[in-house]
OpenMM code with the backbone's topology and positions (N, CA, C; nanometers):
from openmm import Vec3, app, unit

residues = "MET ASN ALA ASN GLY GLU ALA SER GLU LYS GLU LYS PRO LYS LYS PRO SER SER ASP ARG VAL ARG GLU HIS LEU ALA ASN GLU ARG THR TYR LEU ALA TRP MET ARG SER GLY ILE ALA MET MET GLY PHE GLY VAL LEU ILE VAL ARG LEU ARG ILE LEU ARG PRO PRO LEU ALA PRO GLN ALA PRO GLY ASN GLY TRP LYS LEU GLY LEU ALA PHE SER LEU VAL GLY LEU LEU THR VAL LEU LEU SER GLY GLN HIS TYR LEU THR VAL ARG ARG ASP ILE ASP GLU ASP THR TYR GLU PRO ALA ASP ARG TRP VAL ILE LEU SER SER LEU ALA VAL ILE LEU LEU GLY ILE GLY VAL VAL TYR TYR VAL PHE THR VAL PRO LEU ASP SER LEU ASN THR VAL ILE VAL GLU".split()
positions = [
    Vec3(0.0841, -0.1175, 0.0000),
    Vec3(0.0000, 0.0000, 0.0000),
    Vec3(0.0882, 0.1233, 0.0000),
    Vec3(0.0385, 0.2248, -0.0675),
    Vec3(0.1136, 0.3492, -0.0694),
    Vec3(0.0655, 0.4393, 0.0443),
    Vec3(0.1144, 0.5611, 0.0449),
    Vec3(0.0831, 0.6545, 0.1537),
    Vec3(-0.0644, 0.6921, 0.1564),
    Vec3(-0.1349, 0.6845, 0.0440),
    Vec3(-0.2771, 0.7196, 0.0381),
    Vec3(-0.3678, 0.6033, 0.0777),
    Vec3(-0.3107, 0.4888, 0.1107),
    Vec3(-0.3906, 0.3735, 0.1494),
    Vec3(-0.4425, 0.2927, 0.0312),
    Vec3(-0.3925, 0.3237, -0.0880),
    Vec3(-0.4339, 0.2511, -0.2079),
    Vec3(-0.3339, 0.1401, -0.2365),
    Vec3(-0.3823, 0.0354, -0.2990),
    Vec3(-0.2943, -0.0756, -0.3355),
    Vec3(-0.2069, -0.0330, -0.4522),
    Vec3(-0.0819, -0.0723, -0.4471),
    Vec3(0.0076, -0.0407, -0.5580),
    Vec3(-0.0248, -0.1310, -0.6763),
    Vec3(0.0353, -0.0986, -0.7915),
    Vec3(0.0097, -0.1752, -0.9141),
    Vec3(0.0478, -0.3221, -0.8962),
    Vec3(0.1533, -0.3488, -0.8223),
    Vec3(0.1992, -0.4866, -0.8033),
    Vec3(0.1034, -0.5662, -0.7166),
    Vec3(0.0340, -0.5003, -0.6255),
    Vec3(-0.0545, -0.5704, -0.5328),
    Vec3(-0.1941, -0.5940, -0.5892),
    Vec3(-0.2341, -0.5190, -0.6928),
    Vec3(-0.3675, -0.5342, -0.7491),
    Vec3(-0.3769, -0.6678, -0.8222),
    Vec3(-0.4891, -0.7366, -0.8051),
    Vec3(-0.5037, -0.8617, -0.8794),
    Vec3(-0.5117, -0.8320, -1.0288),
    Vec3(-0.4443, -0.9155, -1.1065),
    Vec3(-0.4377, -0.8944, -1.2504),
    Vec3(-0.5696, -0.9393, -1.3140),
    Vec3(-0.6298, -0.8489, -1.3899),
    Vec3(-0.7560, -0.8792, -1.4567),
    Vec3(-0.7250, -0.9522, -1.5876),
    Vec3(-0.7894, -1.0663, -1.6117),
    Vec3(-0.7610, -1.1390, -1.7358),
    Vec3(-0.8095, -1.0601, -1.8565),
    Vec3(-0.7347, -1.0697, -1.9647),
    Vec3(-0.7740, -0.9989, -2.0862),
    Vec3(-0.8953, -1.0672, -2.1485),
    Vec3(-0.9692, -0.9929, -2.2296),
    Vec3(-1.0882, -1.0508, -2.2910),
    Vec3(-1.0508, -1.1618, -2.3885),
    Vec3(-0.9336, -1.1515, -2.4518),
    Vec3(-0.8889, -1.2594, -2.5411),
    Vec3(-0.8637, -1.3875, -2.4626),
    Vec3(-0.8036, -1.3726, -2.3479),
    Vec3(-0.7748, -1.4904, -2.2646),
    Vec3(-0.9046, -1.5537, -2.2156),
    Vec3(-1.0012, -1.4718, -2.1791),
    Vec3(-1.1310, -1.5218, -2.1343),
    Vec3(-1.1990, -1.5979, -2.2481),
    Vec3(-1.1942, -1.5411, -2.3692),
    Vec3(-1.2545, -1.6089, -2.4856),
    Vec3(-1.1879, -1.7434, -2.5115),
    Vec3(-1.0573, -1.7501, -2.4967),
    Vec3(-0.9855, -1.8761, -2.5168),
    Vec3(-1.0301, -1.9804, -2.4152),
    Vec3(-1.0449, -1.9387, -2.2910),
    Vec3(-1.0889, -2.0334, -2.1881),
    Vec3(-1.2332, -2.0777, -2.2129),
    Vec3(-1.3183, -1.9861, -2.2554),
    Vec3(-1.4571, -2.0226, -2.2835),
    Vec3(-1.4654, -2.1169, -2.4034),
    Vec3(-1.3829, -2.0940, -2.5042),
    Vec3(-1.3792, -2.1850, -2.6188),
    Vec3(-1.3298, -2.3230, -2.5758),
    Vec3(-1.2321, -2.3259, -2.4871),
    Vec3(-1.1825, -2.4533, -2.4346),
    Vec3(-1.2929, -2.5263, -2.3600),
    Vec3(-1.3708, -2.4538, -2.2818),
    Vec3(-1.4802, -2.5153, -2.2065),
    Vec3(-1.5891, -2.5677, -2.3000),
    Vec3(-1.6210, -2.4926, -2.4055),
    Vec3(-1.7203, -2.5398, -2.5027),
    Vec3(-1.6731, -2.6674, -2.5713),
    Vec3(-1.5449, -2.6723, -2.6040),
    Vec3(-1.4886, -2.7926, -2.6655),
    Vec3(-1.4985, -2.9104, -2.5702),
    Vec3(-1.4660, -2.8867, -2.4447),
    Vec3(-1.4763, -2.9917, -2.3430),
    Vec3(-1.6193, -3.0439, -2.3327),
    Vec3(-1.7151, -2.9530, -2.3290),
    Vec3(-1.8547, -2.9955, -2.3180),
    Vec3(-1.9002, -3.0714, -2.4424),
    Vec3(-1.8503, -3.0341, -2.5589),
    Vec3(-1.8841, -3.1078, -2.6807),
    Vec3(-1.8279, -3.2497, -2.6751),
    Vec3(-1.7064, -3.2645, -2.6252),
    Vec3(-1.6491, -3.3987, -2.6092),
    Vec3(-1.7282, -3.4799, -2.5076),
    Vec3(-1.7720, -3.4142, -2.4014),
    Vec3(-1.8526, -3.4852, -2.3012),
    Vec3(-1.9832, -3.5352, -2.3623),
    Vec3(-2.0504, -3.4503, -2.4389),
    Vec3(-2.1750, -3.4915, -2.5049),
    Vec3(-2.1499, -3.6073, -2.6003),
    Vec3(-2.0403, -3.6019, -2.6718),
    Vec3(-2.0079, -3.7107, -2.7645),
    Vec3(-1.9847, -3.8410, -2.6895),
    Vec3(-1.9126, -3.8335, -2.5796),
    Vec3(-1.8872, -3.9539, -2.4995),
    Vec3(-2.0148, -4.0121, -2.4413),
    Vec3(-2.0997, -3.9261, -2.3910),
    Vec3(-2.2268, -3.9728, -2.3341),
    Vec3(-2.3150, -4.0324, -2.4428),
    Vec3(-2.3149, -3.9717, -2.5609),
    Vec3(-2.3943, -4.0253, -2.6724),
    Vec3(-2.3430, -4.1631, -2.7136),
    Vec3(-2.2112, -4.1807, -2.7164),
    Vec3(-2.1565, -4.3121, -2.7515),
    Vec3(-2.1935, -4.4168, -2.6469),
    Vec3(-2.1884, -4.3798, -2.5205),
    Vec3(-2.2289, -4.4751, -2.4164),
    Vec3(-2.3765, -4.5102, -2.4305),
    Vec3(-2.4595, -4.4111, -2.4573),
    Vec3(-2.6021, -4.4361, -2.4766),
    Vec3(-2.6288, -4.5233, -2.5971),
    Vec3(-2.5540, -4.5004, -2.7054),
    Vec3(-2.5708, -4.5826, -2.8245),
    Vec3(-2.5300, -4.7264, -2.7961),
    Vec3(-2.4248, -4.7437, -2.7161),
    Vec3(-2.3830, -4.8789, -2.6776),
    Vec3(-2.4912, -4.9508, -2.5989),
    Vec3(-2.5542, -4.8806, -2.5066),
    Vec3(-2.6633, -4.9402, -2.4286),
    Vec3(-2.7805, -4.9736, -2.5204),
    Vec3(-2.8099, -4.8860, -2.6161),
    Vec3(-2.9187, -4.9105, -2.7103),
    Vec3(-2.8934, -5.0365, -2.7925),
    Vec3(-2.7717, -5.0533, -2.8395),
    Vec3(-2.7385, -5.1721, -2.9175),
    Vec3(-2.7583, -5.2979, -2.8340),
    Vec3(-2.7116, -5.2963, -2.7119),
    Vec3(-2.7263, -5.4135, -2.6253),
    Vec3(-2.8736, -5.4395, -2.5960),
    Vec3(-2.9506, -5.3350, -2.5692),
    Vec3(-3.0932, -5.3530, -2.5392),
    Vec3(-3.1701, -5.4074, -2.6590),
    Vec3(-3.1356, -5.3648, -2.7793),
    Vec3(-3.2031, -5.4173, -2.8979),
    Vec3(-3.1761, -5.5658, -2.9163),
    Vec3(-3.0595, -5.6115, -2.8765),
    Vec3(-3.0288, -5.7548, -2.8881),
    Vec3(-3.0999, -5.8348, -2.7791),
    Vec3(-3.1253, -5.7730, -2.6664),
    Vec3(-3.1891, -5.8450, -2.5562),
    Vec3(-3.3410, -5.8489, -2.5741),
    Vec3(-3.3988, -5.7433, -2.6292),
    Vec3(-3.5442, -5.7355, -2.6448),
    Vec3(-3.5909, -5.8261, -2.7582),
    Vec3(-3.6126, -5.9495, -2.7276),
    Vec3(-3.6600, -6.0479, -2.8243),
    Vec3(-3.7812, -6.1173, -2.7659),
    Vec3(-3.8603, -6.1750, -2.8534),
    Vec3(-3.9698, -6.2558, -2.8005),
    Vec3(-3.9129, -6.3728, -2.7198),
    Vec3(-3.9798, -6.4145, -2.6144),
    Vec3(-3.9249, -6.5194, -2.5290),
    Vec3(-3.9076, -6.6530, -2.6005),
    Vec3(-3.9797, -6.6772, -2.7072),
    Vec3(-3.9705, -6.8056, -2.7755),
    Vec3(-3.8699, -6.8036, -2.8904),
    Vec3(-3.7983, -6.6952, -2.9067),
    Vec3(-3.7011, -6.6873, -3.0162),
    Vec3(-3.5883, -6.7855, -2.9908),
    Vec3(-3.5605, -6.8753, -3.0865),
    Vec3(-3.4602, -6.9789, -3.0646),
    Vec3(-3.3165, -6.9309, -3.0863),
    Vec3(-3.2959, -6.8066, -3.1234),
    Vec3(-3.1613, -6.7603, -3.1562),
    Vec3(-3.0787, -6.7346, -3.0315),
    Vec3(-2.9494, -6.7538, -3.0479),
    Vec3(-2.8555, -6.7239, -2.9397),
    Vec3(-2.8402, -6.5719, -2.9279),
    Vec3(-2.7908, -6.5245, -2.8156),
    Vec3(-2.7774, -6.3803, -2.7969),
    Vec3(-2.6934, -6.3113, -2.9039),
    Vec3(-2.5972, -6.3784, -2.9636),
    Vec3(-2.5167, -6.3174, -3.0695),
    Vec3(-2.4051, -6.2311, -3.0137),
    Vec3(-2.3479, -6.1524, -3.1039),
    Vec3(-2.2322, -6.0709, -3.0672),
    Vec3(-2.2643, -5.9229, -3.0546),
    Vec3(-2.3915, -5.8872, -3.0575),
    Vec3(-2.4295, -5.7472, -3.0477),
    Vec3(-2.3829, -5.6825, -2.9191),
    Vec3(-2.3758, -5.7581, -2.8127),
    Vec3(-2.3329, -5.7017, -2.6853),
    Vec3(-2.1883, -5.6545, -2.6920),
    Vec3(-2.1074, -5.7198, -2.7754),
    Vec3(-1.9672, -5.6781, -2.7879),
    Vec3(-1.9573, -5.5397, -2.8508),
    Vec3(-2.0391, -5.5162, -2.9539),
    Vec3(-2.0406, -5.3847, -3.0172),
    Vec3(-2.0926, -5.2792, -2.9196),
    Vec3(-2.1976, -5.3124, -2.8457),
    Vec3(-2.2496, -5.2206, -2.7449),
    Vec3(-2.1467, -5.1901, -2.6374),
    Vec3(-2.0740, -5.2935, -2.5956),
    Vec3(-1.9684, -5.2745, -2.4961),
    Vec3(-1.8573, -5.1863, -2.5523),
    Vec3(-1.8224, -5.2071, -2.6800),
    Vec3(-1.7177, -5.1244, -2.7415),
    Vec3(-1.7601, -4.9781, -2.7448),
    Vec3(-1.8844, -4.9518, -2.7828),
    Vec3(-1.9333, -4.8129, -2.7838),
    Vec3(-1.9287, -4.7534, -2.6435),
    Vec3(-1.9718, -4.8304, -2.5464),
    Vec3(-1.9729, -4.7790, -2.4090),
    Vec3(-1.8323, -4.7514, -2.3584),
    Vec3(-1.7383, -4.8404, -2.3883),
    Vec3(-1.6005, -4.8197, -2.3432),
    Vec3(-1.5352, -4.7010, -2.4131),
    Vec3(-1.5582, -4.6875, -2.5433),
    Vec3(-1.5018, -4.5718, -2.6146),
    Vec3(-1.5655, -4.4432, -2.5617),
    Vec3(-1.6949, -4.4461, -2.5323),
    Vec3(-1.7604, -4.3292, -2.4739),
    Vec3(-1.7023, -4.2929, -2.3387),
    Vec3(-1.6802, -4.3934, -2.2552),
    Vec3(-1.6200, -4.3695, -2.1239),
    Vec3(-1.4786, -4.3149, -2.1382),
    Vec3(-1.4014, -4.3722, -2.2288),
    Vec3(-1.2656, -4.3243, -2.2536),
    Vec3(-1.2677, -4.1797, -2.3045),
    Vec3(-1.3648, -4.1476, -2.3879),
    Vec3(-1.3784, -4.0106, -2.4380),
    Vec3(-1.4046, -3.9130, -2.3244),
    Vec3(-1.4909, -3.9503, -2.2333),
    Vec3(-1.5210, -3.8643, -2.1185),
    Vec3(-1.3958, -3.8444, -2.0326),
    Vec3(-1.3237, -3.9521, -2.0069),
    Vec3(-1.2033, -3.9412, -1.9238),
    Vec3(-1.0951, -3.8566, -1.9913),
    Vec3(-1.0711, -3.8820, -2.1196),
    Vec3(-0.9663, -3.8077, -2.1900),
    Vec3(-1.0046, -3.6623, -2.2126),
    Vec3(-1.1347, -3.6345, -2.2265),
    Vec3(-1.1750, -3.4953, -2.2466),
    Vec3(-1.1466, -3.4116, -2.1222),
    Vec3(-1.1639, -3.4690, -2.0062),
    Vec3(-1.1309, -3.3975, -1.8830),
    Vec3(-0.9821, -3.3690, -1.8724),
    Vec3(-0.9026, -3.4687, -1.9054),
    Vec3(-0.7572, -3.4512, -1.9027),
    Vec3(-0.7138, -3.3477, -2.0053),
    Vec3(-0.7710, -3.3540, -2.1253),
    Vec3(-0.7348, -3.2599, -2.2316),
    Vec3(-0.7752, -3.1168, -2.1942),
    Vec3(-0.8932, -3.1019, -2.1343),
    Vec3(-0.9390, -2.9690, -2.0918),
    Vec3(-0.8388, -2.9062, -1.9946),
    Vec3(-0.7958, -2.9822, -1.8959),
    Vec3(-0.7025, -2.9288, -1.7968),
    Vec3(-0.5669, -2.8951, -1.8587),
    Vec3(-0.5222, -2.9776, -1.9526),
    Vec3(-0.3953, -2.9506, -2.0202),
    Vec3(-0.4031, -2.8231, -2.1034),
    Vec3(-0.5119, -2.8082, -2.1796),
    Vec3(-0.5281, -2.6876, -2.2619),
    Vec3(-0.5436, -2.5649, -2.1730),
    Vec3(-0.6128, -2.5792, -2.0631),
    Vec3(-0.6292, -2.4656, -1.9704),
    Vec3(-0.4937, -2.4174, -1.9202),
    Vec3(-0.4098, -2.5116, -1.8815),
    Vec3(-0.2756, -2.4759, -1.8345),
    Vec3(-0.1946, -2.4113, -1.9469),
    Vec3(-0.2041, -2.4694, -2.0686),
    Vec3(-0.1290, -2.4144, -2.1820),
    Vec3(-0.1762, -2.2739, -2.2192),
    Vec3(-0.3058, -2.2468, -2.2088),
    Vec3(-0.3562, -2.1123, -2.2362),
    Vec3(-0.3010, -2.0142, -2.1337),
    Vec3(-0.3021, -2.0537, -2.0071),
    Vec3(-0.2492, -1.9651, -1.9024),
    Vec3(-0.1002, -1.9379, -1.9206),
    Vec3(-0.0263, -2.0392, -1.9660),
    Vec3(0.1177, -2.0241, -1.9855),
    Vec3(0.1522, -1.9706, -2.1243),
    Vec3(0.0513, -1.9493, -2.2075),
    Vec3(0.0685, -1.9012, -2.3441),
    Vec3(0.1592, -1.9932, -2.4256),
    Vec3(0.1387, -2.1252, -2.4092),
    Vec3(0.2192, -2.2249, -2.4811),
    Vec3(0.1318, -2.3239, -2.5577),
    Vec3(0.0070, -2.2870, -2.5829),
    Vec3(-0.0862, -2.3819, -2.6452),
    Vec3(-0.0453, -2.4160, -2.7885),
    Vec3(-0.0464, -2.5439, -2.8187),
    Vec3(-0.0285, -2.5961, -2.9541),
    Vec3(-0.1385, -2.6986, -2.9763),
    Vec3(-0.2088, -2.6929, -3.0906),
    Vec3(-0.3156, -2.7904, -3.1154),
    Vec3(-0.2589, -2.9321, -3.1211),
    Vec3(-0.3360, -3.0261, -3.0678),
    Vec3(-0.2927, -3.1658, -3.0617),
    Vec3(-0.3619, -3.2456, -3.1718),
    Vec3(-0.2890, -3.2749, -3.2776),
    Vec3(-0.3449, -3.3509, -3.3893),
    Vec3(-0.3722, -3.4965, -3.3531),
    Vec3(-0.2945, -3.5516, -3.2626),
    Vec3(-0.3088, -3.6945, -3.2322),
    Vec3(-0.4468, -3.7274, -3.1758),
    Vec3(-0.5080, -3.6371, -3.0974),
    Vec3(-0.6400, -3.6647, -3.0410),
    Vec3(-0.7464, -3.6644, -3.1490),
    Vec3(-0.7324, -3.5761, -3.2447),
    Vec3(-0.8283, -3.5711, -3.3545),
    Vec3(-0.8180, -3.6992, -3.4368),
    Vec3(-0.6967, -3.7411, -3.4664),
    Vec3(-0.6765, -3.8627, -3.5450),
    Vec3(-0.7239, -3.9848, -3.4671),
    Vec3(-0.6900, -3.9933, -3.3396),
    Vec3(-0.7295, -4.1082, -3.2578),
    Vec3(-0.8813, -4.1182, -3.2441),
    Vec3(-0.9475, -4.0072, -3.2171),
    Vec3(-1.0931, -4.0128, -3.2018),
    Vec3(-1.1609, -4.0414, -3.3357),
    Vec3(-1.1068, -3.9893, -3.4444),
    Vec3(-1.1631, -4.0190, -3.5761),
    Vec3(-1.1511, -4.1674, -3.6089),
    Vec3(-1.0369, -4.2260, -3.5795),
    Vec3(-1.0191, -4.3701, -3.6032),
    Vec3(-1.1138, -4.4530, -3.5179),
    Vec3(-1.1325, -4.4125, -3.3935),
    Vec3(-1.2241, -4.4868, -3.3057),
    Vec3(-1.3664, -4.4825, -3.3593),
    Vec3(-1.4109, -4.3653, -3.4042),
    Vec3(-1.5472, -4.3536, -3.4573),
    Vec3(-1.5599, -4.4298, -3.5892),
    Vec3(-1.4561, -4.4282, -3.6724),
    Vec3(-1.4587, -4.5050, -3.7972),
    Vec3(-1.4713, -4.6539, -3.7674),
    Vec3(-1.3925, -4.7035, -3.6728),
    Vec3(-1.3997, -4.8459, -3.6384),
    Vec3(-1.5362, -4.8826, -3.5807),
    Vec3(-1.5911, -4.7976, -3.4957),
    Vec3(-1.7235, -4.8248, -3.4409),
    Vec3(-1.8298, -4.8188, -3.5509),
    Vec3(-1.8139, -4.7271, -3.6440),
    Vec3(-1.9071, -4.7186, -3.7567),
    Vec3(-1.9020, -4.8436, -3.8431),
    Vec3(-1.7828, -4.8940, -3.8674),
    Vec3(-1.7685, -5.0195, -3.9425),
    Vec3(-1.8365, -5.1321, -3.8656),
    Vec3(-1.8215, -5.1325, -3.7344),
    Vec3(-1.8878, -5.2341, -3.6523),
    Vec3(-2.0393, -5.2257, -3.6632),
    Vec3(-2.0937, -5.1039, -3.6651),
    Vec3(-2.2387, -5.0870, -3.6774),
    Vec3(-2.2863, -5.1360, -3.8137),
    Vec3(-2.2142, -5.0984, -3.9194),
    Vec3(-2.2532, -5.1429, -4.0535),
    Vec3(-2.2478, -5.2950, -4.0620),
    Vec3(-2.1431, -5.3551, -4.0108),
    Vec3(-2.1321, -5.5010, -4.0100),
    Vec3(-2.2469, -5.5630, -3.9307),
    Vec3(-2.2729, -5.5072, -3.8153),
    Vec3(-2.3788, -5.5584, -3.7280),
    Vec3(-2.5150, -5.5508, -3.7964),
    Vec3(-2.5439, -5.4382, -3.8597),
    Vec3(-2.6735, -5.4200, -3.9252),
    Vec3(-2.6908, -5.5183, -4.0400),
    Vec3(-2.5854, -5.5420, -4.1164),
    Vec3(-2.5985, -5.6293, -4.2323),
    Vec3(-2.5800, -5.7769, -4.2010),
    Vec3(-2.5426, -5.8123, -4.0790),
    Vec3(-2.5297, -5.9538, -4.0445),
    Vec3(-2.6421, -6.0035, -3.9551),
    Vec3(-2.7220, -5.9138, -3.8975),
    Vec3(-2.8352, -5.9552, -3.8144),
    Vec3(-2.9471, -6.0015, -3.9079),
    Vec3(-2.9990, -6.1220, -3.8868),
    Vec3(-3.1088, -6.1688, -3.9720),
    Vec3(-3.2299, -6.0762, -3.9619),
    Vec3(-3.2936, -6.0510, -4.0744),
    Vec3(-3.4090, -5.9614, -4.0765),
    Vec3(-3.5237, -6.0154, -3.9922),
    Vec3(-3.5385, -6.1468, -3.9837),
    Vec3(-3.6465, -6.2055, -3.9039),
    Vec3(-3.6358, -6.1638, -3.7579),
    Vec3(-3.5127, -6.1622, -3.7055),
    Vec3(-3.4980, -6.1250, -3.5648),
    Vec3(-3.5285, -5.9768, -3.5437),
    Vec3(-3.4924, -5.8927, -3.6396),
    Vec3(-3.5250, -5.7503, -3.6272),
    Vec3(-3.6757, -5.7268, -3.6342),
    Vec3(-3.7443, -5.7968, -3.7231),
    Vec3(-3.8880, -5.7798, -3.7362),
    Vec3(-3.9612, -5.8241, -3.6102),
    Vec3(-3.9153, -5.9317, -3.5480),
    Vec3(-3.9830, -5.9770, -3.4269),
    Vec3(-3.9607, -5.8791, -3.3116),
    Vec3(-3.8454, -5.8147, -3.3080),
    Vec3(-3.8205, -5.7166, -3.2026),
    Vec3(-3.9093, -5.5952, -3.2223),
    Vec3(-3.9223, -5.5488, -3.3444),
    Vec3(-4.0015, -5.4294, -3.3717),
    Vec3(-4.1503, -5.4558, -3.3479),
    Vec3(-4.2002, -5.5742, -3.3862),
    Vec3(-4.3418, -5.6060, -3.3715),
    Vec3(-4.3807, -5.6173, -3.2255),
    Vec3(-4.2953, -5.6777, -3.1474),
    Vec3(-4.3287, -5.6993, -3.0071),
    Vec3(-4.3197, -5.5722, -2.9360),
] * unit.nanometer
topology = app.Topology()
chain = topology.addChain("A")
for resn in residues:
    res = topology.addResidue(resn, chain)
    for name in ("N", "CA", "C"):
        topology.addAtom(name, app.Element.getBySymbol(name[0]), res)
């Protein structure tokens, strides 16, 4: 404090610049988008498993491999949620330190995961007998 009882420039809390605030808000929006994507993948995994379970009681078919695809979606969704939290904190620190560099590996890794899951869905849809799908929808 100076002689007038006012805080000196060094003692005043530093106000973040509007650019820095925008960067943090953009980081938070990205984090929330990743969270929504992860939750959607987990929900889709549960949906796939439930569609395989919801059969008429007299259906002679075995449960099949649909649960594996549902489990894969759920695990990738869970992994997405976990990694998005870690990525958010890393980007937050990098923004504060003014050392942020975009991470291409996460974009490539998540794209590959969604491509593989998409291939699994296409395979699953075209290998499930139509009779079993019709009985699920009718019931």
